C-alpha positions as CSV (number, residue, x, y, z in Angstrom):
1,S,-11.0,32.4,-45.4
2,S,-11.3,29.4,-47.5
3,R,-9.9,27.2,-44.7
4,T,-12.3,28.7,-42.3
5,Y,-15.2,27.9,-44.7
6,L,-14.0,24.4,-45.1
7,I,-13.7,23.8,-41.4
8,R,-17.2,25.0,-40.7
9,T,-18.6,23.1,-43.6
10,C,-16.9,19.9,-42.4
11,I,-18.2,20.3,-38.8
12,T,-21.7,21.1,-39.9
13,H,-21.8,18.1,-42.2
14,A,-20.6,15.8,-39.3
15,F,-23.4,17.1,-37.1
16,G,-25.9,16.8,-40.0
17,L,-24.9,13.1,-40.5
18,M,-25.5,12.4,-36.8
19,A,-29.0,14.1,-36.9
20,Q,-30.0,12.1,-40.0
21,S,-28.8,8.8,-38.5
22,D,-31.5,6.4,-37.4
23,D,-29.0,4.5,-35.2
24,A,-26.7,6.4,-32.9
25,G,-23.8,4.2,-33.7
26,S,-24.1,4.1,-37.6
27,G,-21.9,5.9,-40.1
28,G,-18.9,6.0,-37.8
29,G,-20.5,8.4,-35.3
30,L,-19.8,12.0,-34.6
31,V,-16.3,11.3,-33.2
32,G,-15.5,9.2,-36.3
33,N,-16.5,12.0,-38.6
34,L,-14.8,14.8,-36.7
35,S,-11.6,13.1,-35.6
36,P,-9.6,13.4,-39.0
37,L,-10.2,17.1,-39.0
38,F,-9.5,17.5,-35.3
39,R,-6.4,15.4,-35.4
40,S,-4.8,17.1,-38.5
41,C,-5.7,20.7,-37.6
42,V,-5.5,20.6,-33.7
43,L,-3.4,17.8,-32.5
44,S,-0.7,17.6,-35.2
45,A,2.4,19.6,-34.9
46,R,2.6,22.6,-37.0
47,K,5.3,25.0,-38.3
48,A,6.5,27.4,-35.8
49,T,6.5,30.2,-38.4
50,R,2.6,30.1,-38.7
51,Q,1.6,29.4,-35.1
52,T,-0.7,32.4,-34.9
53,G,-2.8,31.4,-37.9
54,Y,-2.9,27.8,-36.7
55,H,-3.9,29.0,-33.2
56,E,-7.0,30.7,-34.7
57,E,-8.0,27.6,-36.6
58,R,-7.7,25.4,-33.5
59,R,-9.9,27.9,-31.6
60,L,-12.5,27.9,-34.4
61,I,-12.6,24.1,-34.6
62,L,-13.0,23.8,-30.8
63,Q,-15.7,26.5,-30.6
64,E,-17.7,25.0,-33.4
65,I,-17.7,21.5,-32.0
66,L,-18.7,22.7,-28.5
67,R,-21.4,25.0,-29.9
68,G,-22.8,22.1,-32.0
69,C,-22.9,19.7,-29.0
70,T,-24.5,22.3,-26.8
71,T,-27.1,23.2,-29.4
72,I,-28.1,19.6,-30.1
73,L,-28.0,18.6,-26.4
74,R,-30.3,21.3,-25.1
75,P,-33.5,20.2,-26.6
76,H,-32.7,16.5,-26.3
77,A,-32.1,16.9,-22.6
78,M,-35.7,17.6,-22.1
79,A,-36.8,14.8,-24.4
80,I,-34.6,12.4,-22.6
81,N,-35.9,13.2,-19.3
82,N,-39.5,12.7,-20.6
83,A,-39.0,9.8,-23.0
84,H,-36.4,7.8,-20.8
85,C,-33.6,7.7,-23.4
86,E,-35.0,6.6,-26.8
87,K,-32.7,4.7,-29.2
88,N,-32.4,7.5,-31.7
89,T,-31.2,10.2,-29.3
90,P,-27.7,11.6,-29.8
91,I,-26.7,11.5,-26.2
92,G,-24.4,8.6,-26.7
93,E,-22.7,10.5,-29.5
94,I,-22.3,13.6,-27.4
95,S,-20.9,11.4,-24.6
96,D,-18.3,9.9,-26.8
97,T,-17.4,13.4,-28.1
98,L,-16.9,14.6,-24.5
99,Q,-14.5,11.7,-23.8
100,Y,-12.7,12.3,-27.0
101,L,-12.3,16.0,-26.3
102,T,-11.0,15.2,-22.8
103,I,-8.4,12.7,-24.0
104,S,-7.3,15.0,-26.9
105,L,-6.9,17.9,-24.4
106,T,-4.4,15.7,-22.5
107,S,-2.4,15.1,-25.7
108,Y,-2.5,18.7,-26.6
109,L,-1.2,19.9,-23.3
110,N,1.6,17.4,-23.5
111,Q,2.6,18.7,-26.8
112,S,2.4,22.3,-25.5
113,I,4.6,21.5,-22.4
114,Y,7.1,19.7,-24.7
115,Y,7.2,22.7,-27.0
116,T,7.8,25.0,-24.0
117,S,10.6,22.9,-22.6
118,F,12.3,22.5,-26.1
119,S,12.1,26.2,-26.8
120,K,13.7,27.1,-23.5
121,V,16.5,24.6,-24.1
122,T,17.3,25.5,-27.7
123,N,16.5,29.1,-28.2
124,G,15.7,30.5,-24.8
125,C,12.2,32.1,-24.3
126,Y,12.1,35.0,-26.6
127,Q,9.0,37.4,-26.8
128,N,7.4,35.8,-29.8
129,E,7.9,32.3,-28.4
130,H,6.4,33.5,-25.1
131,T,3.4,34.7,-26.9
132,Q,3.0,31.4,-28.7
133,I,3.2,29.5,-25.4
134,G,0.6,31.8,-23.9
135,D,-1.7,31.2,-26.9
136,M,-1.3,27.4,-26.5
137,F,-2.2,27.3,-22.9
138,E,-4.9,29.9,-23.3
139,L,-6.6,27.6,-25.9
140,G,-6.2,24.7,-23.5
141,Y,-7.8,26.7,-20.7
142,D,-10.8,27.6,-23.0
143,W,-10.9,24.0,-24.1
144,L,-11.1,22.9,-20.4
145,R,-13.9,25.3,-19.7
146,G,-15.8,24.1,-22.7
147,I,-15.5,20.5,-21.5
148,C,-16.8,21.5,-18.0
149,D,-19.8,23.3,-19.5
150,L,-20.5,20.3,-21.6
151,M,-20.3,18.0,-18.6
152,T,-22.7,20.2,-16.7
153,S,-25.3,19.8,-19.4
154,L,-24.8,16.1,-19.8
155,V,-24.9,15.2,-16.1
156,S,-28.3,16.9,-15.9
157,I,-29.7,14.0,-18.0
158,N,-30.6,11.7,-15.2
159,D,-31.7,8.6,-17.2
160,S,-28.7,8.4,-19.5
161,D,-26.0,5.9,-18.3
162,A,-23.9,6.8,-21.3
163,A,-23.8,10.5,-20.2
164,T,-23.0,9.5,-16.6
165,D,-20.1,7.2,-17.5
166,A,-18.7,9.8,-19.9
167,V,-18.9,12.5,-17.2
168,C,-17.3,10.3,-14.5
169,G,-14.4,9.3,-16.9
170,S,-13.8,13.0,-18.0
171,I,-13.7,14.2,-14.4
172,E,-11.2,11.6,-13.4
173,E,-9.1,12.4,-16.4
174,I,-9.2,16.2,-15.7
175,I,-8.2,15.7,-12.1
176,A,-5.5,13.2,-12.7
177,T,-3.9,14.6,-15.9
178,I,-5.2,18.0,-16.9
179,L,-5.5,20.1,-13.8
180,P,-1.9,19.6,-12.7
181,Q,-0.8,21.3,-15.9
182,F,-2.4,24.6,-14.9
183,T,-0.5,25.1,-11.7
184,T,2.3,27.5,-10.8
185,S,4.7,24.5,-10.9
186,S,4.1,24.1,-14.7
187,P,6.9,25.0,-17.2
188,D,5.9,28.7,-17.5
189,S,4.4,29.7,-14.2
190,S,3.9,33.3,-15.2
191,I,1.5,32.2,-17.9
192,M,-0.4,29.9,-15.5
193,R,-1.1,32.7,-13.1
194,T,-3.3,34.5,-15.6
195,F,-5.8,31.7,-15.7
196,E,-8.7,31.8,-13.2
197,M,-9.3,28.2,-12.1
198,A,-12.1,28.9,-9.6
199,P,-14.9,28.5,-12.3
200,I,-13.4,25.2,-13.3
201,Y,-13.3,23.9,-9.7
202,S,-16.8,25.2,-9.2
203,S,-18.1,23.3,-12.3
204,L,-16.4,20.1,-11.1
205,V,-18.0,20.4,-7.7
206,S,-21.5,21.0,-9.3
207,C,-21.1,18.0,-11.6
208,I,-19.9,15.7,-8.7
209,G,-22.8,16.9,-6.5
210,L,-25.3,15.5,-9.1
211,L,-23.7,12.1,-9.2
212,S,-24.8,9.2,-7.0
213,R,-22.5,7.5,-4.5
214,K,-22.3,4.4,-6.6
215,E,-21.0,6.5,-9.6
216,L,-18.5,8.3,-7.4
217,L,-16.8,5.2,-5.9
218,P,-14.6,4.4,-8.9
219,M,-13.4,8.0,-8.9
220,A,-12.4,7.9,-5.2
221,N,-9.0,6.2,-5.8
222,A,-5.5,6.8,-4.7
223,T,-4.4,8.5,-7.9
224,V,-7.1,11.1,-7.9
225,A,-6.5,11.7,-4.1
226,L,-2.8,12.3,-4.4
227,R,-3.3,14.5,-7.5
228,L,-5.9,16.7,-5.8
229,G,-3.8,16.9,-2.6
230,S,-0.6,17.9,-4.5
231,L,-2.6,20.4,-6.5
232,A,-4.0,21.9,-3.3
233,L,-0.6,22.4,-1.8
234,N,0.5,24.4,-4.9
235,L,-2.5,26.9,-4.6
236,Q,-2.2,30.3,-3.1
237,D,-5.6,31.8,-3.7
238,E,-8.1,31.4,-0.8
239,M,-11.1,30.9,-3.1
240,E,-9.4,28.2,-5.2
241,I,-8.3,26.4,-2.0
242,K,-11.8,26.5,-0.7
243,L,-13.3,25.1,-4.0
244,L,-10.7,22.4,-4.2
245,V,-11.3,21.3,-0.6
246,D,-15.0,21.2,-1.5
247,L,-14.2,19.1,-4.5
248,M,-12.3,16.6,-2.4
249,L,-15.2,16.4,0.1
250,A,-17.7,15.9,-2.6
251,I,-15.7,12.9,-4.0
252,W,-14.6,11.3,-0.7
253,K,-17.9,11.4,1.0
254,C,-18.9,8.3,-0.9
255,L,-16.2,6.4,1.2
256,E,-18.1,6.9,4.4
257,G,-19.6,3.7,5.7
258,T,-17.5,1.5,3.4
259,I,-16.1,-0.9,6.0
260,D,-14.0,-3.3,4.0
261,G,-10.4,-2.7,5.2
262,D,-9.1,-1.5,1.9
263,G,-5.6,-0.2,2.0
264,G,-6.2,2.3,-0.8
265,K,-9.1,3.9,1.2
266,M,-6.9,4.1,4.2
267,F,-4.4,6.0,2.1
268,I,-7.1,8.4,1.0
269,G,-8.2,8.8,4.6
270,G,-4.6,9.6,5.5
271,I,-4.3,12.2,2.8
272,A,-7.7,13.9,3.8
273,T,-6.6,14.0,7.4
274,A,-3.2,15.5,6.5
275,L,-4.8,18.2,4.3
276,G,-7.3,19.0,7.0
277,C,-4.5,19.6,9.4
278,I,-2.5,21.7,6.8
279,F,-5.5,24.0,5.9
280,H,-6.9,24.1,9.4
281,G,-5.8,27.7,9.9
282,R,-7.7,28.9,6.9
283,P,-11.3,30.0,8.1
284,T,-12.7,30.1,4.5
285,C,-12.4,26.5,3.6
286,S,-13.9,23.3,5.1
287,A,-10.7,21.9,6.5
288,R,-12.4,20.7,9.6
289,Q,-14.8,18.6,7.7
290,L,-12.1,17.3,5.6
291,K,-10.1,16.2,8.6
292,E,-13.1,14.6,10.2
293,L,-13.9,12.8,7.1
294,G,-10.4,11.4,6.8
295,G,-10.5,10.2,10.4
296,S,-13.7,8.5,9.8
297,I,-12.4,6.7,6.7
298,L,-9.3,5.6,8.7
299,L,-11.4,4.1,11.5
300,E,-13.8,2.3,9.2
301,N,-11.2,0.8,6.9
302,H,-8.4,-0.4,9.2
303,P,-7.8,-4.1,9.0
304,R,-9.6,-6.1,11.7
305,R,-8.1,-9.1,13.5
306,E,-10.1,-12.3,14.0
307,G,-8.3,-15.3,15.4
308,G,-4.9,-13.8,15.2
309,K,-5.2,-13.0,11.4
310,N,-5.8,-9.8,9.5
311,E,-9.1,-9.7,7.8
312,S,-8.6,-7.3,4.9
313,N,-10.1,-7.3,1.4
314,G,-7.6,-4.7,0.2
315,M,-3.9,-4.9,-0.9
316,H,-1.1,-3.9,1.4
317,L,-0.7,-0.1,1.5
318,M,2.6,-0.1,-0.3
319,D,1.3,-2.3,-3.1
320,I,-1.7,0.0,-3.4
321,I,0.6,3.1,-3.8
322,A,3.0,1.4,-6.2
323,Y,0.0,0.1,-8.2
324,S,-1.7,3.4,-8.3
325,F,1.2,5.2,-9.7
326,D,2.8,2.7,-12.0
327,S,2.4,5.1,-15.1
328,G,6.0,6.4,-14.6
329,D,5.4,9.8,-13.1
330,F,6.0,8.7,-9.5
331,Q,8.1,5.6,-10.1
332,S,11.3,7.1,-8.7
333,L,9.2,8.4,-5.7
334,M,8.0,4.9,-5.1
335,D,11.5,3.5,-5.2
336,I,12.6,6.1,-2.5
337,L,9.5,5.2,-0.4
338,S,10.1,1.6,-0.5
339,A,13.9,2.0,0.3
340,S,13.1,4.4,3.2
341,I,10.7,2.3,5.1
342,S,11.8,-1.3,4.3
343,D,14.5,-1.5,6.9
344,M,15.9,0.8,9.5
345,E,19.4,0.0,8.2
346,L,18.6,1.8,5.1
347,A,18.0,5.2,6.7
348,S,21.2,6.7,5.3
349,T,20.5,5.2,1.9
350,S,17.1,6.8,1.8
351,I,18.5,10.2,2.4
352,N,20.9,9.7,-0.5
353,C,18.1,8.6,-2.7
354,W,16.2,11.8,-2.0
355,R,19.4,13.9,-2.8
356,R,20.3,11.9,-5.8
357,R,18.0,13.9,-8.1
358,P,16.0,17.0,-6.9
359,L,12.3,16.2,-7.4
360,P,10.0,18.8,-9.1
361,L,7.6,20.8,-7.0
362,S,4.6,18.6,-7.8
363,D,6.5,15.4,-6.8
364,Q,7.7,17.1,-3.7
365,C,4.1,17.8,-2.8
366,S,3.3,14.1,-3.4
367,G,6.2,13.0,-1.3
368,L,5.0,15.1,1.6
369,L,1.4,13.8,1.3
370,I,2.6,10.2,1.2
371,S,4.7,10.8,4.3
372,L,1.9,12.5,6.2
373,S,-0.7,9.9,5.0
374,L,1.5,7.1,6.3
375,L,1.8,8.8,9.6
376,H,-1.9,9.2,10.1
377,V,-2.4,5.6,8.9
378,S,0.1,4.4,11.5
379,I,-2.1,5.8,14.3
380,T,-5.0,3.7,13.2
381,S,-3.4,0.5,12.1
382,R,0.2,-0.4,13.0
383,T,0.0,-3.6,11.2
384,I,0.2,-1.6,7.9
385,M,2.8,1.0,9.0
386,E,4.8,1.5,12.2
387,P,4.7,5.1,13.5
388,N,8.5,5.2,14.0
389,R,9.1,4.2,10.4
390,A,6.6,6.8,9.2
391,L,8.3,9.5,11.2
392,N,11.7,8.4,9.9
393,F,10.6,8.6,6.4
394,L,9.0,12.1,7.0
395,G,12.3,13.2,8.7
396,S,14.4,12.0,5.7
397,F,12.1,13.9,3.4
398,L,12.3,17.2,5.4
399,R,16.1,17.0,5.7
400,C,16.3,17.2,2.0
401,Y,13.3,19.5,1.4
402,P,13.2,21.7,4.6
403,R,10.7,24.2,3.0
404,W,7.8,21.8,3.7
405,A,8.5,21.8,7.5
406,S,5.6,24.3,8.1
407,R,3.2,22.0,6.2
408,A,4.3,18.8,8.0
409,A,4.2,20.2,11.5
410,P,0.4,20.4,11.9
411,S,0.0,16.7,11.2
412,V,2.7,15.7,13.7
413,I,1.1,18.1,16.2
414,D,-2.3,16.5,15.5
415,V,-0.8,13.0,16.1
416,A,0.7,14.1,19.4
417,G,-2.7,15.6,20.5
418,A,-4.5,12.4,19.5
419,C,-2.1,10.4,21.7
420,L,-2.8,12.7,24.6
421,A,-6.6,12.4,24.1
422,M,-6.6,8.5,24.0
423,P,-8.0,6.9,27.2
424,A,-4.8,4.9,27.5
425,P,-2.2,7.2,25.9
426,T,0.4,5.5,23.7
427,T,3.6,6.6,25.5
428,Q,6.1,5.4,22.8
429,L,4.2,7.2,20.0
430,L,3.7,10.3,22.1
431,L,7.4,10.6,22.9
432,A,8.4,9.9,19.3
433,S,6.0,12.7,18.1
434,L,7.3,15.2,20.7
435,E,10.9,14.4,19.9
436,F,10.2,14.9,16.2
437,L,8.6,18.3,16.8
438,A,11.8,19.3,18.7
439,S,14.1,18.0,16.0
440,P,16.1,20.3,13.7
441,C,13.9,19.4,10.6
442,I,11.0,21.2,12.4
443,V,12.6,23.7,14.6
444,S,14.9,25.2,11.9
445,D,11.9,26.5,10.0
446,P,10.6,29.8,11.5
447,H,6.9,29.1,10.8
448,A,7.1,25.5,11.8
449,A,8.9,26.5,15.0
450,H,6.1,29.0,15.7
451,L,3.5,26.2,15.3
452,M,5.6,23.8,17.5
453,W,6.1,26.4,20.3
454,T,2.4,27.2,20.3
455,F,1.7,23.6,20.9
456,F,4.4,23.1,23.5
457,S,3.5,26.1,25.4
458,L,0.1,24.5,26.3
459,M,1.9,21.5,27.8
460,V,4.3,23.4,30.0
461,Q,1.7,25.4,31.9
462,E,0.4,24.7,35.3
463,G,-2.3,22.0,35.2
464,A,-0.8,20.0,32.4
465,P,0.0,16.3,33.1
466,A,3.2,16.1,35.0
467,A,4.7,13.4,32.8
468,V,4.0,15.2,29.6
469,R,5.2,18.6,31.1
470,S,8.4,17.1,32.3
471,V,9.1,15.5,28.8
472,V,8.5,18.8,27.0
473,I,10.8,20.6,29.4
474,R,13.6,18.1,28.8
475,L,13.2,18.7,25.0
476,L,13.8,22.5,25.3
477,P,17.6,22.5,25.2
478,A,17.6,20.4,21.9
479,M,15.2,23.0,20.4
480,C,17.5,25.8,21.5
481,S,20.5,24.2,19.9
482,S,18.6,24.1,16.5
483,N,17.0,27.6,16.8
484,K,18.7,30.1,19.0
485,R,15.7,32.4,18.8
486,L,13.9,30.1,21.2
487,F,16.4,30.4,23.9
488,R,14.7,33.2,25.9
489,R,11.3,31.6,25.8
490,A,12.9,28.3,26.9
491,R,14.8,30.0,29.6
492,D,11.6,31.5,31.1
493,V,9.9,28.3,31.1
494,I,12.7,26.6,32.8
495,G,12.9,29.3,35.4
496,K,9.3,29.0,36.3
497,S,9.4,25.2,36.4
498,M,12.3,25.2,38.8
499,V,10.1,26.5,41.6
500,A,7.1,24.2,40.9
501,Q,5.6,22.2,43.7
502,D,6.0,18.9,41.8
503,P,9.5,17.4,42.4
504,I,9.3,15.8,38.9
505,I,8.9,19.1,37.3
506,R,11.8,20.7,39.3
507,S,14.0,17.8,38.4
508,S,13.2,18.1,34.7
509,A,13.7,21.9,34.7
510,T,17.0,21.6,36.5
511,A,18.2,18.8,34.2
512,A,17.2,21.0,31.2
513,L,19.2,23.8,32.6
514,A,22.2,21.5,32.9
515,D,21.8,20.5,29.3
516,L,21.7,24.2,28.2
517,A,25.0,24.7,30.2
518,N,26.5,21.6,28.7
519,L,25.6,22.9,25.2
520,D,27.2,26.2,26.1
521,L,24.1,28.1,25.3
522,L,24.1,30.1,28.6
523,R,25.6,33.5,28.2
524,D,24.1,35.7,30.9
525,V,24.7,33.5,33.9
526,E,24.0,36.0,36.5
527,Q,20.2,35.5,36.2
528,I,20.4,31.7,36.6
529,L,22.8,31.6,39.4
530,G,20.0,32.5,41.8
531,W,17.9,29.6,40.5
532,V,20.8,27.2,40.9
533,Q,21.7,28.3,44.4
534,N,18.1,27.8,45.6
535,R,18.0,24.3,44.2
536,L,21.2,23.3,46.0
537,N,19.0,23.2,49.1
538,D,16.1,21.3,47.5
539,D,14.5,18.4,49.3
540,E,14.8,16.2,46.3
541,P,18.2,14.6,45.8
542,V,17.8,14.5,42.0
543,V,17.3,18.2,41.8
544,V,20.5,18.9,43.9
545,Y,22.4,16.6,41.6
546,Y,21.4,18.5,38.4
547,A,22.1,21.8,40.1
548,L,25.6,20.6,40.8
549,E,25.8,19.5,37.1
550,V,24.8,23.1,36.0
551,L,27.7,24.5,38.1
552,R,30.2,21.9,36.7
553,Y,29.3,22.7,33.0
554,L,29.6,26.4,33.8
555,V,33.1,25.9,35.1
556,V,34.1,23.7,32.2
557,N,32.9,26.4,29.7
558,E,34.8,29.0,31.8
559,E,31.6,30.9,32.7
560,L,32.4,30.6,36.4
561,E,35.6,30.4,38.4
562,F,36.3,27.1,40.2
563,D,37.2,28.7,43.5
564,L,34.0,30.8,43.6
565,V,31.9,27.7,42.9
566,V,33.6,25.8,45.7
567,R,33.0,28.6,48.2
568,V,29.3,28.8,47.2
569,L,29.0,24.9,47.6
570,E,30.5,25.0,51.1
571,K,28.0,27.6,52.2
572,R,24.9,26.2,50.5
573,L,25.6,22.5,51.3
574,N,26.8,23.4,54.7
575,V,29.9,21.3,54.4
576,D,33.6,21.8,54.7
577,I,35.4,19.9,52.0
578,T,38.4,19.5,54.1
579,I,36.4,17.3,56.5
580,V,35.7,14.0,54.8
581,G,33.0,13.0,57.4
582,E,30.8,16.0,56.6
583,V,31.2,15.3,52.8
584,L,30.1,11.6,53.4
585,G,27.0,12.9,55.2
586,L,25.5,14.1,51.8
587,D,23.1,12.2,49.8
588,A,24.6,9.7,47.3
589,L,23.5,11.8,44.3
590,A,24.7,15.0,45.9
591,L,28.1,13.3,46.7
592,E,28.4,12.2,43.1
593,G,27.7,15.7,41.7
594,L,30.2,17.2,44.2
595,V,32.9,14.8,43.3
596,A,32.4,15.6,39.6
597,I,32.8,19.3,40.3
598,M,36.0,18.7,42.4
599,G,37.6,17.1,39.4
600,E,37.4,20.4,37.5
601,G,39.9,22.4,39.5
602,G,42.8,24.0,37.8
603,L,45.5,26.7,38.0
604,E,45.1,30.3,39.0
605,D,44.7,32.9,36.3
606,E,48.2,34.0,35.1
607,D,49.2,37.7,35.2
608,E,51.4,39.3,32.6
609,S,54.0,40.1,35.3
610,N,54.3,36.4,36.1
611,D,54.8,35.6,32.5
612,E,57.6,38.1,32.0
613,E,59.4,37.0,35.2
614,G,59.1,33.5,34.2
615,D,57.4,32.2,37.4
616,E,55.6,28.9,37.2
617,P,51.8,29.0,37.4
618,R,50.3,28.3,40.8
619,V,47.5,26.0,41.7
620,S,44.6,27.6,43.3
621,P,43.9,27.0,47.0
622,Q,40.4,25.6,46.3
623,S,41.9,23.1,43.7
624,I,44.4,21.9,46.4
625,K,41.5,21.3,48.8
626,A,39.6,19.6,46.1
627,V,42.4,17.2,45.1
628,A,43.0,16.3,48.7
629,L,39.3,15.5,49.1
630,L,39.3,13.3,46.1
631,V,42.4,11.4,47.4
632,E,40.9,10.8,50.8
633,L,37.6,9.6,49.3
634,A,39.5,7.2,47.0
635,L,41.3,5.7,50.0
636,L,38.2,5.1,52.0
637,P,37.5,1.4,52.4
638,Q,33.8,1.8,52.3
639,L,34.0,3.4,48.8
640,S,36.4,0.8,47.5
641,L,35.1,-1.7,44.9
642,K,37.0,-4.6,46.5
643,D,37.1,-5.9,49.9
644,G,40.1,-6.7,52.1
645,N,40.5,-10.1,50.3
646,G,40.7,-8.6,46.9
647,R,37.2,-9.7,45.8
648,E,34.7,-7.3,44.3
649,K,32.0,-6.0,46.4
650,D,28.3,-6.0,45.7
651,A,27.7,-2.7,43.8
652,S,24.4,-2.2,45.4
653,F,25.9,0.4,47.9
654,I,26.6,2.8,45.0
């Protein structure tokens, strides 16, 4: 009780000195009078045996300071608005106190997290220690809510520059340092889940809404953007995600119309676009507006070229990222980033760098956002980042952290869709995006595979551009090799495409079926035999060639017998393989495919009776006919690579 009395007396005396002061800066100020008490009783480490008593003291000190600031600020807010900030007003003192409380909360949370980690390492987390940890973060949460309430009161004082500067600095400190400590990726996630963060996000949105565009510009930097984005990826509650998206929109709207080619703003635009793609499926949040804002920032700030030179007032994007996170938290991440995109020869090294030390969850979120931001930036300005390098970096990240594939797929799909919507489609980037979506790092994840297939299914339907449709069909076998559950869907698409009117689509579908047979993914061959036999009579030679390739791979994988295939070919192609003249009448591509099949002949199936009697295996009749055909074709002078004088012929006849 005596300590409580002394604490209240000390705080009351400090506020009394501020009220009696003629000059807001005389006598050391409110912060100078309160800091010794605050530092010794709140910020200093205390004995673990009396943490409960010290916790109550900390709570009392914090409550008394916040109550005193609010009590003094309320009448002075009206006076400031009417008298235009007279010299003897305590607004400057309250503003300094707000900044001091914000910085002190950062120090307090760092001590709490250190205590949590140290307790787990040394003693494990027993019940009493768990309670102490909960008390620490509960005080930090109340502390943060008190700061938000104080900021709301200060920001309403329109004519006070000191109040505005203090609020802006505190908001930036809260976003960059304090909010990440209250996520589920913090040291004790079970404690963090008990804190309702929606009121804090709502207070921040309200405060930012009262600030002018000029006051928000310093806050719209790469550090705040990456912190907010990483925090959003950690959230599960729909309301919290909505409020955090609103918070990002409120901060980044000040970047609209700033055409200066700043690489840092382009990085923010990439993060906004990526987050808009990730949260696009959530109807409650403003993901669409966030994506549109990011695209607008990217278009307005990409470097312009005049006279063959880049006109840009900002630093290179990599320099911006490295400069923004030079505090040490993301230094290892920056080293990985630089190594991954500097040279293509370092592709294997970059993967080893990712695997050298598993990153914590918050850094994984940051790595994903950096990857996606670079990808979206590469669409707008290839002078800053090449799309292939951005995709390679994203692929190296997903190979080491495959759990993020479902969050990365929407951005890659958006890039592919943007390429299709361009007046002059970027073929190389479109192919790279489609191939990335069909790669194992995306297809292996069930949710990402679902997103990918939903996008691909739109491009294999009738009416889609033939070139795009054919490319997607050719990617289906690679997808099936990574995810066997996609086989039935891919087989149905290939079957429908093999009877399309466009010969390009039929060629791609038959080639895709040949790839499936080559990968030995076809098990029930009876259904596809009808498709293949019909394509043997196709008017397009390429289709006939790939149909023959399907049969050859099925023979190699022992799904079909060689003799049966030869008999079917003689009937469908209307040739007798014993007559060389009829075989030479085939198209060059069909002849090549037929010759390849003829080389797959073998012995007849051996019976057990023949094994017991010791009879030698017999060559099948169709194999004999095939070998004879190959020998005759090899001896034909028109198919020889040399003429009668031993000189090589012009290969144009092939």
